[in-house]
C-alpha positions, -999 to 999 in steps of 0.1 A, spaced: -76 -624 803 -50 -642 782 -74 -655 756 -87 -620 751 -52 -607 744 -45 -634 720 -77 -626 701 -68 -590 700 -33 -597 685 -49 -620 659 -73 -593 650 -46 -567 647 -25 -590 626 -54 -597 603 -62 -560 600 -25 -553 590 -27 -580 563 -59 -565 549 -44 -530 549 -12 -542 532 -31 -560 505 -52 -529 499 -20 -507 497 -5 -531 472 -36 -530 451 -37 -492 451 0 -491 441 -6 -516 413 -35 -496 400 -14 -464 401 14 -481 382 -11 -493 356 -26 -458 352 8 -443 350 18 -468 323 -14 -458 303 -9 -421 308 14 -403 283 44 -385 296 32 -351 283 0 -355 303 19 -362 335 40 -331 330 8 -310 325 -7 -325 356 23 -316 377 28 -281 362 -9 -272 364 -6 -266 402 4 -230 402 34 -235 379 36 -218 345 38 -243 316 62 -245 287 52 -224 257 46 -245 226 55 -226 194 27 -223 167 30 -242 135 42 -222 105 7 -222 88 -10 -212 120 16 -185 127 10 -170 92 -27 -170 98 -24 -151 130 0 -126 114 -24 -122 85 -53 -115 110 -33 -88 127 -23 -72 94 -59 -72 81 -70 -55 114 -44 -28 110 -53 -22 73 -90 -19 83 -80 6 110 -62 27 85 -92 27 61 -115 36 90 -93 66 98 -94 77 61 -132 74 59 -135 94 91 -113 121 76 -125 124 40 -156 102 37 -162 68 20 -161 82 -15 -131 105 -10 -145 140 -9 -148 163 -39 -137 152 -73 -130 186 -87 -114 192 -120 -116 174 -153 -97 142 -145 -114 108 -139 -112 97 -103 -117 62 -90 -117 48 -55 -111 10 -54 -127 -8 -25 -105 -22 2 -113 -58 -6 -105 -52 -43 -72 -36 -36 -63 -64 -12 -66 -88 -41 -42 -65 -60 -18 -65 -31 -20 -103 -28 -12 -107 -64 17 -83 -62 31 -102 -32 28 -136 -48 38 -130 -84 55 -95 -85 79 -97 -56 63 -70 -36 79 -72 -1 92 -51 28 122 -41 7 101 -28 -23 97 9 -33 62 16 -45 48 46 -64 12 55 -72 9 78 -101 -23 98 -95 -24 89 -58 -56 108 -50 -65 103 -14 -36 79 -9 -54 46 -1 -31 23 -21 -1 40 -6 -14 35 30 -24 -1 22 10 -13 9 27 6 38 10 -18 61 7 -49 39 34 -60 32 50 -29 48 71 -16 19 103 4 24 89 34 5 53 43 -4 53 74 -26 22 91 -40 22 119 -66 -10 138 -75 -17 165 -101 -49 178 -87 -41 201 -58 -74 196 -39 -70 158 -37 -34 162 -27 -46 183 2 -70 155 12 -42 130 11 -21 151 35 -51 153 59 -53 115 57 -15 112 63 -17 132 94 -47 112 106 -30 78 99 3 88 115 -17 98 147 -30 62 151 -16 43 181 -6 13 158 16 36 138 35 54 165 64 31 168 67 23 131 91 41 107 74 65 83 75 52 47 45 71 32 48 105 16 26 125 -9 36 153 -32 19 174 -58 34 174 -92 32 165 -129 46 130 -136 57 142 -171 82 165 -155 102 134 -143 128 117 -165 128 82 -149 110 62 -122 140 59 -100 142 48 -72 110 28 -75 107 -10 -80 69 -11 -85 48 14 -104 11 14 -99 -15 37 -115 -52 39 -119 -46 52 -154 -81 47 -169 -85 84 -176 -48 92 -184 -43 111 -217 -23 94 -244 6 119 -242 10 112 -205 10 74 -211 36 79 -238 59 98 -214 54 72 -187 64 45 -211 97 64 -219 103 69 -182 96 32 -174 119 20 -201 147 42 -189 143 30 -153 152 0 -133 116 -5 -121 106 -42 -127 68 -42 -124 40 -20 -136 3 -24 -125 -21 -7 -149 -58 -7 -158 -50 -7 -195 -50 -39 -215 -18 -52 -231 -28 -40 -266 -26 -4 -253 3 -7 -228 26 -27 -251 14 -21 -286 2 15 -285 23 32 -258 54 11 -261 61 -2 -226 89 -28 -227 69 -52 -206 50 -85 -208 16 -92 -193 17 -118 -165 -19 -117 -151 -49 -96 -141 -73 -91 -112 -109 -79 -112 -116 -49 -91 -148 -29 -81 -153 7 -74 -166 22 -42 -201 37 -44 -209 22 -78 -213 -10 -97 -184 -1 -120 -156 -26 -123 -121 -26 -139 -94 -52 -146 -60 -45 -131 -33 -58 -154 2 -67 -141 32 -63 -163 68 -74 -158 98 -57 -175 113 -77 -204 146 -93 -195 164 -75 -224 156 -40 -210 161 -22 -178 189 -12 -155 211 2 -184 198 38 -186 233 51 -178 247 35 -210 218 43 -232 210 79 -223 238 102 -209 214 132 -207 191 113 -183 221 103 -162 231 140 -158 196 149 -147 193 122 -121 206 133 -87 222 111 -61 206 114 -27 223 99 4 194 90 26 190 76 61 166 52 45 191 27 31 208 53 8 192 50 -26 218 57 -54 197 72 -82 167 94 -74 149 115 -100 148 152 -90 110 152 -91 109 127 -63 139 138 -42 119 165 -22 93 140 -11 120 115 -1 138 142 19 107 147 40 109 111 53 142 119 70 123 138 97 105 107 108 69 106 121 70 138 142 88 157 115 62 146 89 32 156 111 49 190 119 55 196 81 18 188 73 6 212 101 29 239 89 19 235 53 -18 239 61 -11 269 84 7 286 55 -20 276 30 -48 289 52 -29 322 57 -29 327 19 8 324 14 20 312 -20 43 282 -23 68 273 -50 52 239 -54 18 255 -62 34 278 -89 51 248 -105 18 229 -105 1 258 -123 26 258 -151 4 235 -171 -34 237 -165 -51 204 -160 -75 210 -190 -45 211 -213 -40 173 -208 -74 165 -225 -81 172 -262 -108 198 -266 -126 211 -297 -139 243 -281 -112 266 -295 -116 251 -330 -154 254 -329 -151 290 -317 -127 299 -344 -149 285 -371 -181 301 -358 -163 335 -356 -151 330 -391 -186 323 -403 -201 352 -385 -175 376 -399 -183 363 -434 -220 369 -429 -214 404 -416 -191 411 -447 -219 399 -470 -245 421 -453 -222 451 -456 -216 444 -493 -254 442 -499 -260 474 -481 -234 492 -502 -249 477 -534 
């Protein structure tokens, strides 16, 4: 029996040696693998077992790309709401004025240029003269999200359409928590004295009459506005109408529903002018009212724009309520002071016509013929 026990002990000892050697080998391989594995991977391996990992911030370029994607989506959502409300071409183009609806992609190029070269930012105050349905105003209210986006329109029907669009856009889920910065009014821009408090003036002015452009040049030169975006070439804006600006670039645009295209020119105020209207023109200073506003309290606001800016004080709910109340009164047939002011100068009077002259000459000729006939009869 003794030899058997000895054999068993030797077997056990040999097995222990083999087990220890295997254990050492496995430990050595683990050490080698650990040495080859980066520290970051080891952390991920440990944290992946039901433990939330550490959030790695995006790079600046990637962060801007993501932000841009969200902004483009929001802009497209706004345009979709406008198309649903007033159609892709913008409803009826009644009246004698020339209307143009720039495509979303084209105006995005305009906005990109304004942001890169014309200091358009979240602190800018933007006005669209002849705002129509309000697409440019809605666009800059989202990208870059300007402080004030003001639209003024002479044609009453298109102003009504812009109010419908405003109510529709403000009802979007993406706009519920945002401060209201967009407002539309009906009025004649020639009734204003300055472009205060705006920093950027935009206008699809292809069909603007010369007397309106002359008045806008005087207003711009009196104001502190620094940039003007126009669809007139420098020879007209600078040489003919007298804007105190210099051309800094242009962007090609296309129109919705047609193959027509126009160049949008960008102008910057000359360094020698601007911001000194109080010294140059005391009459203008007396006619500019000071408005203390919850929206960063602008100092000088032209009376023509003060009513629209006052509407922004009511916020989103107040603006929607005002639009609903306005259409309720309009549908009830009640007159409004703004309508009476709008009718002071008919839209046809802005455009030179020869009808009255032709009628006068034809009447004169007909009376002469009748007189000759009468003379012949008496003879």
